[in-house]
N, C-alpha and C positions, 0 to 999 in steps of 0.2 A: 597023373591022369585026372585027379580031382581038380587041379588048377586049370587044366585044359577045358574041362567041362564048365568050370566057373566062368572062364572067358567067353566060351560059346554062348552061355546063358545071357550075356549082354545083348545079343541080337534079339532076344525075346521082347525087349522094350522098343524095338524098332519095327515090329510087325504092323502092317497097315490094317486098321480096323475101321468099322463103321463109326463115323465121327459122332453119331448120336448116342453111342454107347460110351459111358465114362468108365475108363479102366483105371484101377488103383486110385480111387478118388482121394483118399487121404495119404497117399504116398507110402503106405505101409510095406508094399512089396519091394519097391525100389530101395526103401530105407533098410530093410532086412538084407537085401542083396549087397548093398554098399557096406553095411556094417560087417558083413561076413568077410568081405575083402579087407577092410581096414583092421579087423581083429586077427588077421593071420599072423602067425609068428614070423620071425625074421626069415627063416628058411622058406616059408610059404611066399613071402614077398619076393625073395630071390628067384623062386621058381616062376612066379608071374612075370617078373622082369625078363628072365631068360626066354620064356615061351613067347611073350608079347613081342620082344624085339627081334627074335629069330624067325618066327612063323608068320608074323603080320608085317611083311615088308611091302614097300611100294605104297599103293593106295589102300591096301587092306587094313593098315593100322587105323586110318581115319574111318574107312567104311564100316569096319566091323567092331571097333572099340570106341572111338571118339564120338562119331556121329550119333549112335544110339543113345549114349548117355547125355549128349548135348541136346538132343531132341526131348528127352525126358526132363532135363533141366529147364528147357524152354517152357514145357507144359507146367511144371511145378512153380516156376517163377513168373508165369504170366499173370496179368492183372487187368482190371478194368477201372475206369475213372467215372464216378457218377456225376450228376448235375452240379453237385457242390464241390467238384474237383477233389473228392476224397478217393484214394486208391484202395481197391479191394483185391486181395490176393486169393488164389485158390487154396482149398483146404490142404492140398499136398505140399504147401510151401515148407512145411516142417522137414521135408526130405532134402531141401536144397543144400544144407551144410554137408551132408554125407556124400551127395553126388559130386559136389565141388571138390571134396577131399580126394575122391577117386580120380577125378579129372586132373587134379594137381599132380598126382602120381604119373598119369599118362603124359601130361605136359612135360614133366621132367625127363621122362623116357624119350619123348620125341625130340627134345632139345639135345640130349646127349647123343642120340643115334641118328639125328637128322631124318626122322620118320614122318614129320608133318610140318606144315607151314604154320606160323603164328595165327594166320587168319582162320585156320581150320578149327580153332578153339574159341572164336568169338561167339558169344551168346546173344542172339537177337533180343530175347526177352529181358535179359539183364541190362543190355545197352539201352533198351527202350523204357526202363524204369525212369520215372520223373527225376530230372536232374537235381531238384531240391532234395528229394528223398536220398538219392545216391550221395549227394554232398553231405547230408547229415550223417550218413554212415561213414563217409571218409573222415569227417571232422571228429566223430566219436572215436574212430580207430586211431587217429593221430594223437589224441589226448590220452588214450588208454595206456596203461603200463604194460610191460611185457607179460606180466602175470594175467592181467585182465584180457589181453589179446588171446592168451592161450585158453581162456575160459569162455569167451564170447565169440560169436561168429560175425565177421564183417565181410561183406561181399567185395568191398574195395581192397581188401587185403589179398585178393586174387585178381590182379589187373589183367591177367592173360585172357579173362573172359570178356573184357570191355573192348569195344571197337575203338579205333583211333579217334573217331568223331565224338564218342562218348567221353573219352579221356580229355579231349580238347575242351568240351563243354564244362567239365569239372574244373579244369585249370582256369578257364575264363571266369567262372563263378568265384573261384578263389581270389583271382586278381580283382574282381569287382568288389568283393568284401574288403580286401586290403585297401583299395582306393577309397571306399566309404570310410574306413577307419582313419585314413590319412586326412580326409576332409573334416571329420568330426573332431579330430585332435587339433585342428587348426582354427576352430571357432574362436572368434574374438568379440568381447562385449565392450561397446563404447560407453565410457563412464558419463560422457556429456549427453548422449542421446538415448542411452539404454538399448541401442540397436545392436543386433548380432550381425557381424560381417564374416564372410568366409569366401575364400577363392577355391572353387571346386576343381580347377584344372592346373596342371603343370604346363605353363604357356611357353612356347618357343616361337619367337619372332625372328625370322632369318632372312638375310638377303641371298638370293640365288647365286650371285657372283662370289659370295664368301661362305658357301654352304657348310663346308667341313670346319673351317676355322671358327666361325661363330657358334656352331653347334657344340663343338668340343669345349669352347669357353663357357657357354651357358651350363653345360653339364658339370664342369669344374666348380662353378660358383653356386650351383643349386643346393638348397637346403635338402638334406636327406629325406625329410618327411614330405617335401613338395614333389620330389621326383617320383614318389609312389602314388601320386594322384593321377587321374586320367590325363593322358597327353593331348594337348591341342596345339596344332602348328599353324602358323600364318607366314606367308611370304610378304615381305615389305613391298608396298606399292601395288599389291593385288587385293581384290575384293573377296577372295575365297573365305567363306565361313566354314570352318572345319567341323563337319559331322562325320569325319572318317576318311573322306576322299583325299584331302590335302595331306593328311598324315601318311596315307599309303604312298602318294607320290613322293613325299619327303624321304621316306625310307628307301624308295626305289632309286632316287637320285643319289642319296647318301651311299648306298651300296655300290653304285658304279664307281665312286671315287675311293671309298675306304678299302674296298676289296680289289682295287686295281693292282695288278701284279707289279706295276711300276712304282708303287708307293714306298717300296723298300721294306714293308712289314712282312711280305710274303715271299717264300722261296720262288726263284724263277726256274728251278730245275724241272718243273712239271708243266710248263706252259701256262696258258690262260685258263685251263680247265680245272685247276685245283688250287685252293687257298690253303697252303701249309706254312707254318710259322718259320720265318727266316732266322735260322740259328745264328747267322752272322750279325743280326741286328741286336746289339747289346746296349744301344744308346737311347732307346725309346720305349722303356717299360711303361711310362705313363700313357703312351699312345695305345699300347695293347690293352691297358686297363680301361681307357675310354671306349675303345671298340667293344670290349666286353660289356660295359654299361649299356651301350647302344644296342648290342645284341640282346641283352636281357630286357631292355626297354621295349624292343619290338615284340619279344615273346610276351611280356607283361601286358602289352596293349593289343595283342592278337593281330599283328601285322606281319606280312611276309617279307623276307629279305632276299636279295639276289646275291647269295654267297655260295661258293663251291667248296665247302668243307668236305674232306673225306670222312668216312664213317668213324675213323679213329677219334675224331674230335668229339663226336656225340657219345662214343663209348667212354671217353675220358670224363666228360661232363657228368655222366651217370655213375662214375666210379667203378666201371666194369674193367676186368682184366683185358690186357691187350696181347695180341699174338702175331705170328708171322703174317697171317692174312691181312693184318692192319697196316703193313708196310705200304707206303704210298708209291714208292719207286718199283714199278713192275719188273724191271730188269734185276734189281737187287733181290726182290722177293723170289724170282725164279732161281737165281744163283744160290740163295740160301736153301731153297727147297731141294735143289740138285745135290747140295752138300749132304743134306739129311737122308736123301734117297739113295745115295751112292752105295753100292753093295760090295765094292772091293775093300781089301784091307790096307791099300796104299793111299789112304786119304791124305796123309802128310805130303807125299810126293806129288800127287795129282793136283791138289788145290793150293799147296804152298801158302798156308795161312798161319797167322799167329794171333794171340789174344790182344790185338792192337788195331785201332782204327786210324785212318788218315783222312783228312779233308782239307779243302782250301778255304781260308778265311781272309778276306780282304787281300787276295792275291798271294798269300803266304801259306805254305803247307803246314798243317798242324797234325800232331800225333797224340794219341791218348791210349794208355793201357786199359783194357777192359777188366783186368784184375792185376794184383801186384806182380810186377816183373812180366807183364803179359807179352811184351815184345819178344821175350826169349822162351815163350811157351808155345809150342806148335799145336795146331789143331789136328787131332787124330780121330780115328773112328770111335774111340772111347769117350772123348770129351767134346765132340762136335755139337751135341745137344746143348751143353752148357754154353758153348761159344754163341750159338744162335740165340739163346735166351738173353745173354748179355748184350749181344749186338742189337737185338730188337728193343731191349730196354733203353739202350743208349740212344737209338734213333728216335723212338717215340716219346721218351720221357726225359732222360738226362740232358740231351743236346739242346732241348728247347725249354728247360726247366724255368728259367727266368721269364721268358716270354709267356709261357703257359700260365704260370702262377699269377702274373699281372692280368692276363685276359680272364682267367677264372674268377679272380677276386672282383673284377668289374661285373661279370655276369651275376655273381652271387649277391652283389649290392641290390639287384632287382629280384632275384629268384631264390634267395635264401629262405629255407623253410617252406618252399613251394612243393607241390606234389608232382614235380617233374619225374620223380622216380617211378611213377605209374607207367611211364612210357618205355618202350624198347628203343634202341638207338635209331632204327629205321623210322619209327614213328616220330621221334624228335626231329629228324631231318624233314619229314613231311610237314610237321608243325612249323618249322622255321622257314623253309623255302617253298613249300607247296609241291605240287606234282607237275612235271613237264608234259605229262600225258593230257592232251587237250581234246576231249571228245565233244565236238560241237553238236553232234546228233543228240547226245544226252542233254546238252544245254538247251537245245531247241525244244525237247520234250518237257523241260522244266520251266520254260519261259512263260510269263504271264503278260497280258496285253491290256493297255489302258487307253482312255481317251477315245474309244470307239473302234480301236483295232481289234481284230480277231486273227486266229491262225489262218483264216481263209482270205484275209485282205490281200489285194494284189501286191501292194508294196511290201507286205510281210513275206509273201512267197518269193518275191524278188530278192529281199534281204537275205533269206536263208540260201537261195541259189548263189548269191554273191559270196556268202561265207563259205559254203561247201566247195565252191570252185576256186577259192582264193589260195594263194601259196601259203605255206606254213608261216612265213615271215609276216605276211599281211594279217593272217589270223591272230598271231601273237600281238601285233600292233593294235588290232581291233579290240582285243581283250583289254589291253592296257588303256585304250581310249575310253572304254565303257566302264572299267572297274578299277583302273589305276594299278593293275597287277598283271604280270605276264605269266603267272602260274595258276593252276587250279588249286583250291583249298583241299583239305582232307576230305576224302569222299568223292573228289572229282567235280567236274563242271555240272554234273547232274544233281549235285547237292547244293549248288550255289544259287541263291535267289537271283533272278534276272528279269528285268522289266523292259518292255519296249512301249514307249508312250507316244501317242500322236502329238506332234508339235505343229499343229495348224495345217491348213490346206496346202496344195501344191505351190511351191515357190522356189526361188533360187537360193534359199538359205541352206546352209550346211547342217548336217546333224550335229547335235551337242550331247552332253551327258551329265548326269549327276553321279559321279563315281562313288560318292559316299553311300548311295542307295543302289548301286549297280543298275542304274536306269539309263537307257538310251532314248534320247528325244529325237524322233524321226519324223520329218515333214512327210505329208502324204503325197509322194511322187506318183501315185497311181500305178499304172501298168508300164511306165517308162523305165525299163531296166537300165538303159544307158545312163539316164540322169542319176538314178540311185547309185550306180556303180561309180560314176565320176565324183559325185558330191561326197559319198561315204569315203571313197579313197582319199580325197583331199583332206577331209576332216581328220582321218586317222593319221595322216602324215604330219598334221599340224597340231598334235594333241598336247604338247607340253604347255603348262600354265593353266591357271584357273580364273574363270570369271566368278559369278555368284554360284556357289555350290550348296 
């Protein structure tokens, strides 16, 4: 009963009040409350766990337990920035550590019982803290010993509070610091002139017709310290100055070839929609390693890739355990689940399985025991869980061990010691490939206009009419034309800066773009919708290749 009352008391912190009245100015009440929960004996914690997970089902868990504490945390962690860009936190900031500790308990409960979504725990106030301040906290936390971490509070030690966009900003700052260190480490002093020379970029000059071959060769020959500089790409014979746009197109084109199902590197069992390692490919470990380097290079330089990895790949990269739900083959996954769910005692007779797997490799049937003498051990009701565990491990780990280790070593050449472990697997996927959900209404509300255009300009109204009436394929091509990407970044199109700039008076010229700045250069076609639709459509279809960017 005492535990029930304690949980009910959480709602007290979510009562709507007159905003002119400051409640719990120094955070003493919330601190006392959270300390009470945290000081409970083990039996008290078990009672809270049982009561919270059994009585607060559905939306109640978030509504009555998470949200009140999260709102209080947002108040305690809120801050202002003065004219000197100095951050000032509220006096109740001292309550933040104990609130976070209780939220950590609730987060663990939610994950265990599937009671809430990760987004339900994102803290707006924490995510809006200046990125330099958060990065300082992250840097101090990573340098601290386990003993120091247990004695000091680091907000970044609780990444469940950080939005994906906030985590991306931290990873970007980490990459920028690493790029700066790589440049400083490459300073050279000329003895004859006493001049200091330095190359701040990792330069790739590639021919479009030999994109993959030349890229892989450049990566192989690159000095390890050079590859950690900021990437700058140029296509031979083109005038593009890479301020980001050429790099985005480079990775887009590279993705189309490297992750093509016909390359031999990826299994063809799942069609074109999934890139999973080809266990038959035992001859090209270097190829997997180079793909890993390019994958890491894209992450390191904050560029999206067009890759269709299943969630199991991101779980493996983060070192998380794998389970039946990570099996890519839907039919196999259903079959194994049916085996586990079967209620009869005649498992051996119905399923006719042994601890052995068979598969085809280069046209020949191969067999492997999942345990010693597995071919002669039948799967029964008593040992079926062991069978599924061993089968899942073989599919996701053992059968692709060589391919995965080569790929992972390539990724870690770029991302070793990075803070990728701040992310959940779903967030890493967003970081790598972006979101396929394209909300052009959100993009419209976030667009700025230059050169005399406003949202009320006739050509601008016609532009958004064209966009909103276009097919999804045309919308994707338009996004690629203007930004060199077919996906939305973390946070969606509403979080992506987008500019439409006037490119002179009415003329027969087609629209152009500065993809490095997400800028569309649109001639003023006035109220002529047909002309805009025709010229914009032509420009979108002919978007590959760069002039001056």
